[in-house]
ZALOPA-370472 format. One record per residue (C-alpha): x negated, y negated, z negated; residue number from 0; chain; residue in one letter. Coordinates in Angstrom, 2 decimals. Layout:
<rs>
> u, v, w, i, ch, aa
> X, Y, Z, NUM, A, A
...
</rs>
This chain:
<rs>
> u, v, w, i, ch, aa
> 160.07, 174.28, 140.17, 0, A, K
> 160.74, 173.28, 136.49, 1, A, F
> 161.57, 169.72, 137.66, 2, A, S
> 163.95, 171.16, 140.13, 3, A, D
> 165.74, 173.03, 137.45, 4, A, I
> 166.21, 169.95, 135.31, 5, A, N
> 167.68, 167.77, 137.88, 6, A, T
> 170.67, 170.09, 137.80, 7, A, L
> 171.10, 170.30, 134.11, 8, A, L
> 172.28, 168.09, 131.29, 9, A, P
> 170.22, 167.41, 128.26, 10, A, R
> 170.82, 170.27, 125.97, 11, A, P
> 170.61, 168.26, 122.78, 12, A, W
> 169.88, 164.55, 121.95, 13, A, S
> 169.10, 162.86, 118.63, 14, A, F
> 170.94, 159.79, 117.46, 15, A, R
> 169.65, 157.52, 114.68, 16, A, R
> 172.57, 156.47, 112.67, 17, A, D
> 170.89, 153.88, 110.54, 18, A, N
> 168.06, 152.13, 112.39, 19, A, P
> 167.25, 150.01, 109.22, 20, A, H
> 167.00, 152.92, 106.80, 21, A, A
> 163.57, 153.42, 105.17, 22, A, R
> 163.26, 156.97, 103.82, 23, A, S
> 166.82, 157.81, 104.62, 24, A, T
> 166.84, 158.01, 108.41, 25, A, T
> 169.52, 160.54, 109.60, 26, A, K
> 169.80, 162.32, 112.87, 27, A, Y
> 172.87, 164.01, 114.27, 28, A, K
> 172.91, 166.62, 116.97, 29, A, L
> 175.34, 165.90, 119.92, 30, A, Q
> 176.52, 168.89, 121.81, 31, A, T
> 176.24, 168.64, 125.57, 32, A, P
> 178.61, 169.57, 128.25, 33, A, Q
> 178.34, 172.23, 129.69, 34, A, P
> 177.69, 174.25, 126.54, 35, A, S
> 174.25, 175.36, 125.41, 36, A, M
> 175.06, 178.99, 126.36, 37, A, R
> 175.83, 177.98, 129.86, 38, A, L
> 172.69, 175.91, 129.97, 39, A, Y
> 170.50, 178.77, 129.03, 40, A, T
> 172.06, 181.00, 131.56, 41, A, S
> 171.41, 178.45, 134.21, 42, A, L
> 167.79, 178.02, 133.14, 43, A, V
> 167.29, 181.83, 133.26, 44, A, S
> 168.85, 182.18, 136.62, 45, A, F
> 166.92, 179.36, 138.20, 46, A, T
> 163.71, 180.42, 136.44, 47, A, A
> 163.90, 183.95, 137.77, 48, A, L
> 164.82, 182.84, 141.40, 49, A, S
> 162.57, 179.79, 141.69, 50, A, S
> 159.60, 180.38, 139.35, 51, A, I
> 159.44, 184.07, 140.31, 52, A, A
> 157.72, 185.70, 137.31, 53, A, P
> 155.80, 188.60, 138.28, 54, A, S
> 158.07, 191.20, 139.76, 55, A, S
> 156.54, 193.84, 137.35, 56, A, A
> 157.78, 191.53, 134.43, 57, A, F
> 161.20, 190.77, 135.49, 58, A, A
> 163.39, 190.83, 132.29, 59, A, P
> 163.68, 194.33, 130.97, 60, A, S
> 165.78, 195.88, 128.17, 61, A, R
> 162.62, 197.06, 126.21, 62, A, H
> 159.00, 196.58, 125.85, 63, A, T
> 156.99, 198.63, 128.43, 64, A, S
> 153.62, 199.75, 127.24, 65, A, H
> 152.69, 200.76, 130.65, 66, A, A
> 153.43, 197.48, 132.24, 67, A, I
> 151.71, 195.50, 129.47, 68, A, L
> 148.50, 197.62, 129.94, 69, A, R
> 148.57, 196.95, 133.69, 70, A, S
> 148.50, 193.27, 132.94, 71, A, F
> 145.86, 193.55, 130.16, 72, A, S
> 143.03, 191.19, 131.02, 73, A, T
> 139.65, 191.97, 129.35, 74, A, R
> 137.43, 189.01, 129.83, 75, A, S
> 133.70, 189.24, 128.99, 76, A, P
> 134.15, 187.34, 125.88, 77, A, T
> 136.99, 189.86, 124.48, 78, A, S
> 135.75, 191.53, 121.31, 79, A, L
> 135.82, 195.42, 121.58, 80, A, S
> 137.24, 195.55, 118.12, 81, A, V
> 139.61, 192.89, 116.76, 82, A, I
> 137.70, 191.16, 113.95, 83, A, D
> 140.20, 190.05, 111.36, 84, A, T
> 137.48, 188.45, 109.11, 85, A, N
> 139.04, 184.99, 107.97, 86, A, E
> 136.47, 183.03, 109.95, 87, A, Y
> 136.32, 185.09, 113.12, 88, A, A
> 137.03, 183.11, 116.22, 89, A, Q
> 140.33, 183.29, 117.99, 90, A, R
> 140.06, 184.42, 121.73, 91, A, N
> 142.66, 181.85, 123.14, 92, A, V
> 141.29, 181.72, 126.69, 93, A, P
> 141.78, 185.56, 127.24, 94, A, A
> 145.25, 185.12, 125.72, 95, A, F
> 146.21, 182.35, 128.12, 96, A, E
> 145.07, 184.44, 131.04, 97, A, E
> 146.92, 187.53, 129.80, 98, A, W
> 150.11, 185.38, 129.39, 99, A, A
> 149.98, 184.09, 132.84, 100, A, T
> 149.31, 187.41, 134.40, 101, A, N
> 152.24, 188.91, 132.42, 102, A, C
> 154.92, 186.42, 133.58, 103, A, G
> 154.93, 183.63, 130.99, 104, A, I
> 155.49, 180.39, 132.75, 105, A, Q
> 154.31, 176.90, 131.58, 106, A, R
> 155.34, 173.58, 132.79, 107, A, M
> 152.39, 171.79, 134.45, 108, A, E
> 150.69, 169.68, 131.72, 109, A, G
> 151.46, 171.93, 128.96, 110, A, L
> 148.21, 172.60, 127.08, 111, A, Q
> 146.89, 174.41, 124.03, 112, A, L
> 144.37, 172.23, 122.20, 113, A, Y
> 142.06, 172.69, 119.06, 114, A, S
> 139.41, 170.52, 117.58, 115, A, D
> 137.99, 173.34, 115.46, 116, A, D
> 138.61, 176.54, 117.39, 117, A, G
> 140.94, 177.65, 114.46, 118, A, S
> 144.11, 175.63, 114.41, 119, A, D
> 145.80, 175.01, 117.83, 120, A, Y
> 148.58, 172.73, 118.83, 121, A, Q
> 150.67, 172.42, 122.04, 122, A, V
> 150.68, 168.98, 123.68, 123, A, F
> 151.61, 167.53, 127.09, 124, A, T
> 149.48, 165.58, 129.55, 125, A, T
> 152.58, 164.20, 131.39, 126, A, V
> 155.83, 162.55, 130.43, 127, A, D
> 158.65, 164.95, 129.82, 128, A, I
> 162.26, 163.98, 129.92, 129, A, P
> 164.73, 165.40, 127.41, 130, A, A
> 166.36, 168.61, 128.35, 131, A, G
> 163.37, 169.92, 130.32, 132, A, T
> 162.50, 173.63, 130.20, 133, A, T
> 158.68, 173.58, 129.39, 134, A, V
> 158.09, 177.36, 128.71, 135, A, L
> 159.62, 180.62, 129.86, 136, A, Y
> 158.84, 183.99, 128.26, 137, A, V
> 160.37, 187.10, 129.95, 138, A, P
> 162.20, 189.53, 127.64, 139, A, S
> 159.39, 192.27, 128.26, 140, A, G
> 156.85, 190.14, 126.53, 141, A, M
> 158.79, 189.59, 123.45, 142, A, I
> 158.47, 191.82, 120.35, 143, A, L
> 162.09, 192.32, 119.30, 144, A, R
> 162.83, 194.35, 116.15, 145, A, A
> 165.83, 196.02, 117.71, 146, A, S
> 163.71, 197.47, 120.53, 147, A, Y
> 160.60, 198.03, 118.29, 148, A, V
> 162.54, 200.16, 115.74, 149, A, A
> 163.70, 203.04, 118.15, 150, A, P
> 160.36, 202.94, 119.91, 151, A, E
> 158.36, 203.60, 116.74, 152, A, L
> 160.97, 206.18, 115.51, 153, A, K
> 160.48, 207.99, 118.86, 154, A, S
> 156.85, 208.61, 118.25, 155, A, I
> 157.28, 209.47, 114.56, 156, A, S
> 158.04, 212.75, 112.93, 157, A, N
> 160.39, 210.97, 110.39, 158, A, G
> 157.74, 208.88, 108.58, 159, A, G
> 159.03, 205.59, 109.83, 160, A, V
> 162.66, 206.28, 108.75, 161, A, Q
> 161.30, 207.51, 105.40, 162, A, A
> 159.34, 204.17, 105.08, 163, A, A
> 162.49, 202.12, 105.74, 164, A, I
> 164.61, 204.11, 103.24, 165, A, D
> 161.77, 203.43, 100.73, 166, A, G
> 162.02, 199.78, 101.37, 167, A, L
> 165.78, 199.76, 101.02, 168, A, V
> 165.52, 201.58, 97.62, 169, A, R
> 163.02, 198.91, 96.50, 170, A, L
> 165.58, 196.13, 97.30, 171, A, G
> 164.00, 195.07, 100.50, 172, A, G
> 166.85, 195.95, 102.90, 173, A, G
> 166.97, 192.37, 104.17, 174, A, A
> 163.35, 192.69, 105.50, 175, A, Y
> 163.64, 195.94, 107.56, 176, A, T
> 163.30, 193.89, 110.73, 177, A, D
> 160.11, 192.42, 109.57, 178, A, D
> 158.75, 195.72, 108.46, 179, A, F
> 159.36, 197.16, 112.04, 180, A, Y
> 157.30, 194.30, 113.40, 181, A, L
> 154.63, 194.77, 110.72, 182, A, F
> 154.35, 198.52, 111.72, 183, A, I
> 154.24, 197.54, 115.39, 184, A, K
> 151.49, 195.13, 115.02, 185, A, L
> 149.43, 197.82, 113.08, 186, A, L
> 150.06, 200.52, 115.75, 187, A, V
> 148.86, 198.07, 118.51, 188, A, E
> 145.91, 197.09, 116.42, 189, A, Y
> 144.58, 200.74, 116.14, 190, A, E
> 144.76, 201.01, 119.89, 191, A, Q
> 142.48, 197.93, 120.15, 192, A, Q
> 141.59, 197.41, 123.88, 193, A, E
> 143.97, 200.18, 124.98, 194, A, N
> 146.84, 198.12, 123.70, 195, A, S
> 148.78, 195.96, 126.20, 196, A, G
> 148.96, 193.44, 123.42, 197, A, F
> 145.26, 193.36, 122.81, 198, A, Y
> 144.75, 189.72, 123.99, 199, A, P
> 147.54, 188.52, 121.93, 200, A, Y
> 146.34, 190.27, 118.83, 201, A, L
> 142.91, 188.83, 119.37, 202, A, D
> 144.40, 185.43, 119.56, 203, A, M
> 146.13, 185.44, 116.34, 204, A, L
> 144.80, 183.40, 113.35, 205, A, P
> 142.70, 185.15, 110.75, 206, A, R
> 142.63, 182.24, 108.25, 207, A, L
> 145.76, 181.53, 106.29, 208, A, Y
> 146.49, 179.35, 103.21, 209, A, F
> 149.81, 180.75, 102.20, 210, A, N
> 150.82, 182.66, 99.09, 211, A, A
> 149.57, 186.05, 100.23, 212, A, V
> 146.13, 184.64, 100.94, 213, A, S
> 145.65, 182.86, 97.62, 214, A, M
> 143.59, 184.31, 94.68, 215, A, T
> 145.25, 185.00, 91.41, 216, A, D
> 143.80, 181.86, 89.92, 217, A, F
> 145.26, 179.86, 92.71, 218, A, C
> 148.61, 181.09, 91.91, 219, A, L
> 148.25, 179.96, 88.30, 220, A, E
> 147.66, 176.37, 89.62, 221, A, C
> 151.07, 176.12, 91.24, 222, A, L
> 154.13, 174.35, 89.81, 223, A, P
> 157.06, 176.59, 88.79, 224, A, P
> 159.07, 176.41, 92.07, 225, A, L
> 156.26, 177.00, 94.52, 226, A, V
> 154.74, 179.58, 92.06, 227, A, F
> 158.06, 181.52, 92.11, 228, A, S
> 158.27, 181.46, 96.00, 229, A, L
> 154.63, 182.39, 96.34, 230, A, S
> 155.12, 185.20, 93.96, 231, A, R
> 158.01, 186.65, 95.92, 232, A, D
> 155.99, 186.60, 99.05, 233, A, K
> 153.20, 188.62, 97.39, 234, A, R
> 155.63, 191.13, 95.90, 235, A, V
> 157.04, 191.56, 99.47, 236, A, R
> 153.66, 192.24, 100.78, 237, A, F
> 153.11, 194.82, 98.08, 238, A, D
> 156.43, 196.48, 98.61, 239, A, N
> 155.65, 196.75, 102.45, 240, A, L
> 152.13, 198.21, 101.78, 241, A, C
> 153.60, 200.64, 99.40, 242, A, Q
> 156.27, 201.84, 101.98, 243, A, C
> 153.81, 201.85, 104.71, 244, A, L
> 152.11, 204.93, 103.01, 245, A, Q
> 154.96, 207.04, 104.37, 246, A, K
> 154.43, 205.97, 108.02, 247, A, V
> 153.05, 208.87, 109.93, 248, A, D
> 151.92, 206.94, 113.08, 249, A, I
> 149.30, 204.87, 111.36, 250, A, I
> 145.96, 206.34, 110.14, 251, A, S
> 145.30, 206.76, 106.44, 252, A, D
> 142.23, 204.55, 106.78, 253, A, Q
> 144.22, 201.59, 108.04, 254, A, L
> 146.68, 201.91, 105.36, 255, A, K
> 144.06, 201.27, 102.81, 256, A, Q
> 142.58, 198.26, 104.65, 257, A, N
> 144.09, 195.42, 102.70, 258, A, K
> 142.53, 192.76, 104.85, 259, A, D
> 143.93, 194.08, 108.09, 260, A, V
> 147.39, 194.63, 106.32, 261, A, L
> 147.44, 191.15, 105.09, 262, A, R
> 146.44, 189.70, 108.45, 263, A, W
> 149.34, 191.70, 110.08, 264, A, A
> 151.84, 190.71, 107.40, 265, A, F
> 150.96, 187.11, 107.87, 266, A, N
> 151.33, 187.15, 111.54, 267, A, A
> 154.93, 188.45, 111.05, 268, A, V
> 155.54, 186.13, 108.21, 269, A, L
> 154.53, 183.20, 110.05, 270, A, T
> 155.35, 183.83, 113.72, 271, A, R
> 158.62, 185.69, 113.89, 272, A, A
> 161.79, 183.64, 114.65, 273, A, I
> 165.43, 184.05, 113.88, 274, A, Y
> 168.85, 182.62, 114.50, 275, A, N
> 168.01, 180.72, 117.75, 276, A, K
> 170.71, 180.06, 120.40, 277, A, E
> 171.57, 183.38, 122.10, 278, A, G
> 169.23, 185.59, 119.81, 279, A, Q
> 171.76, 187.10, 117.60, 280, A, G
> 170.56, 188.68, 114.35, 281, A, D
> 167.21, 190.09, 115.75, 282, A, D
> 163.82, 189.09, 114.54, 283, A, A
> 161.41, 188.43, 117.32, 284, A, A
> 157.75, 187.43, 117.88, 285, A, I
> 157.50, 185.49, 121.04, 286, A, V
> 154.03, 184.98, 122.45, 287, A, P
> 153.14, 181.55, 123.50, 288, A, M
> 156.38, 180.10, 121.76, 289, A, C
> 154.62, 180.86, 118.58, 290, A, D
> 151.86, 178.29, 119.40, 291, A, M
> 154.13, 175.23, 118.62, 292, A, F
> 153.31, 173.41, 115.34, 293, A, N
> 155.69, 172.14, 112.80, 294, A, H
> 156.92, 168.72, 112.72, 295, A, G
> 159.31, 166.73, 110.50, 296, A, S
> 160.48, 165.07, 113.72, 297, A, E
> 160.63, 167.59, 116.56, 298, A, T
> 160.51, 167.65, 120.29, 299, A, E
> 161.14, 171.35, 121.11, 300, A, I
> 163.72, 173.92, 120.59, 301, A, E
> 164.17, 177.53, 121.68, 302, A, F
> 166.98, 179.51, 123.29, 303, A, A
> 167.68, 182.99, 124.60, 304, A, F
> 169.66, 183.89, 127.67, 305, A, D
> 171.71, 186.92, 128.02, 306, A, G
> 168.80, 189.00, 129.47, 307, A, E
> 166.77, 188.24, 126.32, 308, A, G
> 164.31, 185.86, 128.09, 309, A, N
> 163.27, 182.85, 125.73, 310, A, C
> 163.12, 179.40, 126.88, 311, A, M
> 161.45, 176.30, 125.11, 312, A, A
> 163.04, 172.96, 126.11, 313, A, Y
> 162.58, 169.28, 125.12, 314, A, T
> 165.23, 167.75, 122.84, 315, A, T
> 163.97, 164.22, 123.35, 316, A, V
> 161.89, 162.19, 125.94, 317, A, D
> 158.17, 162.92, 125.34, 318, A, V
> 155.34, 160.56, 126.46, 319, A, A
> 152.17, 162.02, 127.96, 320, A, A
> 149.35, 162.87, 125.46, 321, A, N
> 151.80, 163.65, 122.66, 322, A, S
> 152.20, 166.89, 120.68, 323, A, P
> 155.17, 169.24, 121.17, 324, A, L
> 156.52, 170.47, 117.72, 325, A, R
> 159.41, 172.56, 116.33, 326, A, V
> 161.00, 172.79, 112.88, 327, A, S
> 159.84, 175.69, 110.62, 328, A, Y
> 162.61, 174.79, 108.11, 329, A, G
> 163.96, 172.02, 105.93, 330, A, S
> 162.01, 168.68, 106.40, 331, A, P
> 162.93, 167.80, 102.82, 332, A, T
> 161.02, 170.40, 100.90, 333, A, N
> 157.23, 170.86, 101.43, 334, A, P
> 157.17, 173.64, 98.80, 335, A, S
> 158.76, 176.20, 101.13, 336, A, F
> 156.48, 175.30, 103.93, 337, A, L
> 153.60, 175.54, 101.73, 338, A, F
> 154.43, 178.97, 100.22, 339, A, A
> 155.34, 180.62, 103.50, 340, A, R
> 153.13, 178.94, 106.14, 341, A, Y
> 150.28, 177.62, 104.05, 342, A, G
> 150.14, 173.89, 105.10, 343, A, F
> 151.19, 170.76, 103.35, 344, A, M
> 153.54, 168.50, 105.25, 345, A, D
> 152.74, 165.15, 103.57, 346, A, D
> 155.29, 163.56, 106.06, 347, A, S
> 158.29, 164.98, 104.11, 348, A, C
> 160.54, 162.23, 103.05, 349, A, P
> 161.67, 163.93, 99.89, 350, A, A
> 161.20, 166.90, 97.62, 351, A, T
> 163.37, 169.08, 95.68, 352, A, F
> 163.78, 167.75, 92.13, 353, A, C
> 162.65, 171.09, 90.60, 354, A, K
> 165.53, 171.35, 88.24, 355, A, I
> 165.64, 175.11, 87.83, 356, A, M
> 167.42, 175.63, 84.47, 357, A, D
> 170.86, 175.29, 85.82, 358, A, I
> 172.60, 178.60, 86.42, 359, A, P
> 173.79, 179.26, 90.01, 360, A, K
> 177.56, 179.70, 89.18, 361, A, T
> 180.16, 179.08, 91.78, 362, A, P
> 181.38, 175.83, 90.31, 363, A, D
> 177.74, 174.43, 89.96, 364, A, N
> 177.22, 175.24, 93.63, 365, A, V
> 180.38, 173.62, 94.65, 366, A, D
> 179.26, 170.34, 92.87, 367, A, V
> 176.00, 170.30, 94.71, 368, A, G
> 173.47, 172.87, 93.22, 369, A, L
> 171.41, 173.28, 96.40, 370, A, D
> 167.73, 172.65, 96.59, 371, A, P
> 168.00, 171.35, 100.07, 372, A, I
> 170.25, 168.50, 98.75, 373, A, K
> 168.95, 167.86, 95.18, 374, A, M
> 166.17, 165.55, 96.13, 375, A, L
> 163.81, 163.01, 94.86, 376, A, F
> 162.66, 160.56, 97.58, 377, A, Y
> 158.75, 160.20, 97.97, 378, A, H
> 158.30, 156.65, 98.93, 379, A, D
> 161.10, 154.95, 96.86, 380, A, T
> 161.69, 157.08, 93.98, 381, A, G
> 165.45, 157.36, 94.79, 382, A, D
> 167.59, 160.34, 93.54, 383, A, I
> 170.08, 162.08, 95.66, 384, A, S
> 173.79, 162.04, 94.76, 385, A, E
> 173.77, 165.82, 94.32, 386, A, E
> 171.03, 165.49, 91.44, 387, A, V
> 173.24, 163.14, 89.54, 388, A, L
> 176.50, 165.20, 90.19, 389, A, D
> 174.84, 168.42, 89.09, 390, A, V
> 173.13, 167.01, 86.08, 391, A, V
> 176.24, 165.23, 84.91, 392, A, L
> 178.50, 168.23, 85.52, 393, A, Y
> 176.29, 171.11, 84.18, 394, A, A
> 174.16, 169.42, 81.61, 395, A, K
> 175.98, 166.39, 80.20, 396, A, V
> 179.62, 167.26, 80.47, 397, A, L
> 178.94, 170.89, 79.75, 398, A, G
> 177.02, 170.05, 76.59, 399, A, N
> 178.55, 166.73, 75.17, 400, A, V
> 179.64, 167.53, 71.54, 401, A, K
> 180.53, 164.17, 70.25, 402, A, Y
> 183.27, 163.28, 72.64, 403, A, H
> 186.62, 165.10, 72.13, 404, A, P
> 187.55, 164.83, 75.67, 405, A, D
> 184.37, 166.21, 77.16, 406, A, A
> 185.94, 169.46, 78.36, 407, A, P
> 188.67, 167.39, 80.00, 408, A, T
> 186.13, 165.16, 81.71, 409, A, F
> 184.23, 168.18, 83.16, 410, A, K
> 187.48, 169.64, 84.74, 411, A, N
> 188.42, 166.16, 86.03, 412, A, Q
> 185.13, 165.62, 87.65, 413, A, F
> 185.25, 169.08, 89.29, 414, A, Y
> 188.62, 168.56, 90.75, 415, A, Q
> 187.82, 165.01, 91.84, 416, A, A
> 184.64, 166.31, 93.58, 417, A, H
> 186.55, 169.09, 95.36, 418, A, M
> 189.34, 166.88, 96.46, 419, A, S
> 187.19, 163.91, 97.49, 420, A, G
> 188.44, 161.65, 94.73, 421, A, D
> 185.51, 159.28, 94.65, 422, A, L
> 187.10, 156.69, 92.32, 423, A, A
> 187.58, 159.34, 89.67, 424, A, T
> 183.97, 160.79, 90.05, 425, A, K
> 182.52, 157.14, 89.82, 426, A, Q
> 184.51, 156.38, 86.77, 427, A, A
> 183.18, 159.58, 85.02, 428, A, I
> 179.71, 158.68, 86.28, 429, A, H
> 179.99, 155.19, 84.74, 430, A, E
> 181.11, 156.57, 81.40, 431, A, Q
> 178.10, 158.95, 81.02, 432, A, F
> 175.49, 157.21, 83.16, 433, A, R
> 173.02, 156.76, 80.45, 434, A, Y
> 173.27, 160.36, 79.35, 435, A, E
> 172.86, 161.52, 82.79, 436, A, T
> 169.79, 159.51, 83.62, 437, A, L
> 168.39, 160.42, 80.10, 438, A, G
> 168.57, 164.14, 81.04, 439, A, E
> 166.89, 163.43, 84.46, 440, A, V
> 164.12, 161.35, 82.86, 441, A, K
> 163.42, 164.18, 80.36, 442, A, K
> 162.95, 166.51, 83.13, 443, A, H
> 160.68, 164.10, 85.15, 444, A, V
> 158.41, 163.56, 82.06, 445, A, D
> 158.16, 167.24, 81.39, 446, A, S
> 157.37, 168.04, 84.90, 447, A, F
> 154.62, 165.32, 85.09, 448, A, L
> 152.99, 166.72, 81.90, 449, A, K
> 153.05, 170.23, 83.51, 450, A, N
> 151.29, 168.80, 86.61, 451, A, L
> 148.54, 167.26, 84.33, 452, A, D
> 148.10, 170.62, 82.64, 453, A, D
> 147.74, 172.30, 86.04, 454, A, L
> 145.16, 169.93, 87.24, 455, A, E
> 143.21, 170.28, 84.12, 456, A, G
> 143.20, 174.10, 84.65, 457, A, K
> 141.40, 173.61, 87.98, 458, A, S
> 138.59, 171.47, 86.64, 459, A, D
> 135.13, 172.92, 87.28, 460, A, G
> 136.46, 175.61, 89.55, 461, A, K
> 134.47, 176.44, 92.84, 462, A, S
> 136.24, 175.73, 96.11, 463, A, F
> 134.02, 178.36, 97.61, 464, A, D
> 135.45, 181.00, 95.30, 465, A, E
> 139.03, 179.67, 95.53, 466, A, H
> 139.27, 177.96, 99.10, 467, A, P
> 142.97, 177.32, 98.85, 468, A, R
> 142.61, 175.27, 95.75, 469, A, L
> 142.14, 171.80, 97.56, 470, A, P
> 145.37, 172.35, 99.39, 471, A, L
> 147.24, 173.31, 96.14, 472, A, I
> 145.80, 170.13, 94.48, 473, A, L
> 147.06, 168.17, 97.56, 474, A, A
> 150.53, 169.63, 97.23, 475, A, H
> 150.73, 168.96, 93.52, 476, A, N
> 149.51, 165.32, 94.16, 477, A, E
> 152.37, 164.82, 96.56, 478, A, F
> 154.85, 166.04, 94.06, 479, A, V
> 153.22, 163.85, 91.41, 480, A, R
> 153.52, 160.68, 93.48, 481, A, Q
> 157.14, 161.48, 94.09, 482, A, T
> 157.91, 162.00, 90.43, 483, A, F
> 156.01, 159.15, 89.34, 484, A, Q
> 158.03, 156.86, 91.60, 485, A, N
> 161.24, 158.34, 90.18, 486, A, V
> 159.90, 157.92, 86.67, 487, A, K
> 159.11, 154.25, 87.39, 488, A, T
> 162.67, 153.58, 88.42, 489, A, N
> 164.26, 155.48, 85.50, 490, A, L
> 162.08, 153.65, 82.92, 491, A, D
> 163.11, 150.34, 84.49, 492, A, A
> 166.69, 151.24, 84.30, 493, A, F
> 166.84, 152.86, 80.96, 494, A, L
> 164.66, 150.22, 79.37, 495, A, G
> 167.09, 147.59, 80.56, 496, A, D
> 170.06, 149.54, 79.47, 497, A, S
> 168.71, 149.80, 75.83, 498, A, E
> 167.91, 146.04, 75.76, 499, A, Q
> 171.03, 144.69, 77.19, 500, A, S
> 173.57, 147.32, 77.96, 501, A, G
> 173.29, 146.57, 81.59, 502, A, S
> 176.02, 147.83, 83.76, 503, A, D
> 174.03, 147.37, 87.02, 504, A, Q
> 174.07, 151.03, 87.82, 505, A, W
> 177.72, 151.09, 88.50, 506, A, G
> 177.62, 147.95, 90.59, 507, A, Q
> 175.16, 149.21, 93.12, 508, A, D
> 174.30, 152.83, 92.89, 509, A, N
> 173.17, 152.87, 96.41, 510, A, S
> 169.60, 152.09, 95.31, 511, A, Q
> 169.56, 155.53, 93.63, 512, A, W
> 171.97, 157.76, 95.58, 513, A, V
> 171.51, 158.73, 99.13, 514, A, Q
> 174.55, 159.45, 101.29, 515, A, D
> 175.69, 162.89, 100.43, 516, A, E
> 174.33, 165.83, 102.39, 517, A, G
> 172.35, 163.60, 104.78, 518, A, Q
> 169.42, 165.73, 104.32, 519, A, W
> 169.92, 169.51, 104.84, 520, A, G
> 173.32, 169.93, 106.29, 521, A, Q
> 172.04, 172.06, 109.13, 522, A, D
> 168.30, 172.59, 108.26, 523, A, D
> 168.71, 176.24, 107.31, 524, A, G
> 170.20, 176.73, 104.08, 525, A, Q
> 167.45, 177.43, 101.46, 526, A, W
> 169.60, 180.59, 101.67, 527, A, G
> 168.50, 184.20, 100.93, 528, A, Q
> 165.23, 184.08, 99.12, 529, A, E
> 165.30, 187.28, 97.14, 530, A, E
> 167.63, 186.23, 94.37, 531, A, G
> 165.90, 183.12, 93.83, 532, A, Q
> 167.70, 180.34, 95.63, 533, A, W
> 167.65, 182.15, 98.87, 534, A, G
> 165.48, 182.67, 101.74, 535, A, Q
> 164.88, 179.44, 103.75, 536, A, D
> 166.64, 179.11, 107.15, 537, A, S
> 163.37, 179.26, 108.39, 538, A, G
> 163.05, 182.62, 109.57, 539, A, Q
> 160.55, 185.18, 108.42, 540, A, W
> 158.10, 183.63, 110.82, 541, A, G
> 156.14, 180.74, 112.28, 542, A, Q
> 152.69, 180.14, 111.19, 543, A, E
> 150.58, 177.87, 109.01, 544, A, E
> 151.35, 175.74, 111.77, 545, A, Q
> 152.20, 178.57, 113.99, 546, A, W
> 148.92, 178.04, 115.73, 547, A, A
</rs>
């Protein structure tokens, strides 16, 4: 079945390592297959429907059908009569897997869900899988899609749903209306309990989260500025959705006041909904079973939608038996975004945003490289990305130099050289102001390290029982500290040598500091759209602490 499909199809994507000798600077490039990805997904869908034969009652449909879902609802003896959203309640994964199979979700043989604690799950394979293999098929009717959920909710409302959406827009949350629809949908299904066709799915969802919305107020105070800002935005978003929810007339007043359940539903949408996949369009969607894949800096899985709205998960590389299958939740070069949104610390991240946040986001600064996905400090080596040095030189040094009469001219020359690709002129200006540029970076690094020391001291003596997310926060801060300390070591060595001997080594071999421009984050989802901060990561409003 699945193997037959893939003998007819090319690999949808393959990764190529450009520099096999690179240390923390490994680059990957996507190579587009022939035929196109869109043709590939159509072929998969056609073959899946004809060969795998999902349940006839669950052939792809244009909308979610409650009647069909209820007819497939499986209530095993272990199912709870009421979904317990207590943080330490057990997830009913066996009943979910049975429900998924009965409702037409198809898994490749050897695809397994595994957990060593009954709380966090991951997807792995017990068999070798070639690249380009479709490993999971989810029919359209099983997918919670905002564009279908919205009219469904409005059809059973007397205007309350639309009034809530209007209120959210007035609060500045127009970008999150899709997420709000999914949030309301989960709450409507929750109130139906076992009468909901999605009951087994809801009873499988995590209860315990470590992200921003789940932190205590004290935990927030222990966060560095960037992740604090991201976390605060998530909490403001939750508060706004809860405020607008009061206008919804298809949810009981009792549930509207139950912050524990509201937080659970909000986190489910925040960490599990996906966006911008091949063939998906602008819709937000929660895809049962696809949302069980964990995050990885190096990934094996990608998703695609066909013309009928069915979702497929396929391998992008050859995968050996007994290996995990992972997707990307966002940029692999910034653990702060993953931490604030999903509530886990990815210590395999090769780099982190340099945390320089006092440079205004003007068009010219952005042109020069003001982008958190590119302005990086590298964890293992202490290297500094080219964008950090470009932006600091342009916005701080050339923008503030008073003693040099040609400083304004230099700034304009640097900008023009950058925009035209005149590397020789850029390098010459860097050479002339290299000491001032590195001095500005060092001042920032020293200040940030002191801030981390202050935050660590604040947590002394605090109870982890009272603040269970605090250990993770301290781990995040320590990862950042190690990165900044390595950068500081390099800066101290260079600036010390410069003061003593006027060494010109920087210009002779700046490769030890500067990573190739844009090698991280060209297509990782542009830190983009985060409520007026730097943007909302490509990531998608959804995918979980580790999605599972």
